[in-house]
C-alpha positions as CSV (number, residue, x, y, z in Angstrom):
1,M,-8.7,13.3,2.3
2,F,-5.9,14.9,0.4
3,K,-6.5,16.9,-2.8
4,T,-4.9,15.6,-5.9
5,D,-2.4,18.4,-6.0
6,D,-1.2,17.7,-2.5
7,E,2.2,15.9,-2.4
8,N,0.7,13.3,0.0
9,Y,-2.1,12.3,-2.3
10,V,-0.1,9.5,-4.0
11,Y,0.7,8.0,-0.6
12,L,-3.0,8.0,0.4
13,L,-4.0,6.6,-3.0
14,V,-1.5,3.7,-3.0
15,S,-2.2,3.0,0.7
16,K,-6.0,2.7,0.2
17,N,-5.5,0.5,-2.9
18,F,-3.0,-1.7,-1.1
19,K,-5.3,-2.3,1.8
20,R,-8.3,-2.9,-0.5
21,I,-6.5,-5.4,-2.7
22,R,-4.8,-7.2,0.2
23,K,-8.2,-7.7,1.9
24,A,-9.9,-8.8,-1.4
25,K,-7.2,-11.4,-1.8
26,G,-7.7,-12.6,1.8
27,L,-4.1,-11.9,2.7
28,T,-3.0,-11.0,6.2
29,K,-0.5,-8.3,6.9
30,E,1.8,-11.0,8.2
31,E,1.8,-12.8,4.9
32,V,2.4,-9.7,2.8
33,A,5.1,-8.4,5.2
34,K,6.9,-11.7,4.8
35,A,6.7,-11.5,1.0
36,M,7.9,-8.0,1.1
37,G,10.7,-8.5,3.6
38,C,9.3,-5.8,6.0
39,T,7.5,-5.7,9.3
40,K,3.7,-6.0,10.0
41,A,4.0,-2.7,11.8
42,F,5.3,-1.0,8.7
43,L,2.4,-2.3,6.7
44,G,0.0,-1.2,9.5
45,N,1.4,2.3,9.2
46,I,0.9,2.2,5.4
47,E,-2.7,1.2,5.8
48,S,-3.4,3.6,8.7
49,E,-6.0,6.3,8.1
50,N,-4.5,8.4,10.9
51,Y,-0.8,8.0,10.2
52,H,0.5,8.5,6.7
53,Q,3.6,6.4,6.2
54,T,5.8,7.5,3.3
55,F,7.5,4.9,1.2
56,S,9.7,4.6,-1.8
57,I,9.1,3.5,-5.4
58,P,11.0,0.2,-4.8
59,T,8.6,-0.4,-1.9
60,V,5.6,0.1,-4.2
61,V,7.2,-2.5,-6.5
62,K,7.5,-4.9,-3.6
63,M,3.9,-4.2,-2.6
64,A,2.6,-5.0,-6.1
65,S,4.8,-8.1,-6.3
66,A,3.6,-9.4,-2.9
67,L,0.0,-8.9,-3.9
68,K,0.6,-10.4,-7.4
69,V,-0.9,-7.4,-9.2
70,D,0.4,-5.0,-11.8
71,I,1.8,-1.9,-10.1
72,S,-0.7,0.3,-12.0
73,E,-3.5,-1.2,-9.8
74,L,-2.0,0.5,-6.8
75,F,-2.4,3.9,-8.5
76,E,-6.0,3.5,-9.7
77,E,-8.4,6.1,-8.7
78,L,-11.7,4.4,-7.8
């Protein structure tokens, strides 16, 4: 796991929350990818524990919208 002062920490945090929320809502990668206008492979990279996909702030906005959650939920430290 990354340390909070590591530049990649925010990507890991958002990725873990994205995956957790998606699964809790019973949504498939295909459903979320369609809502976001991206590919299932891109989401797979975001959710991967071995490959850390970077993404933009507009992508995080799309992630929150597709999951129907407030964007702040993607940044929660649990």
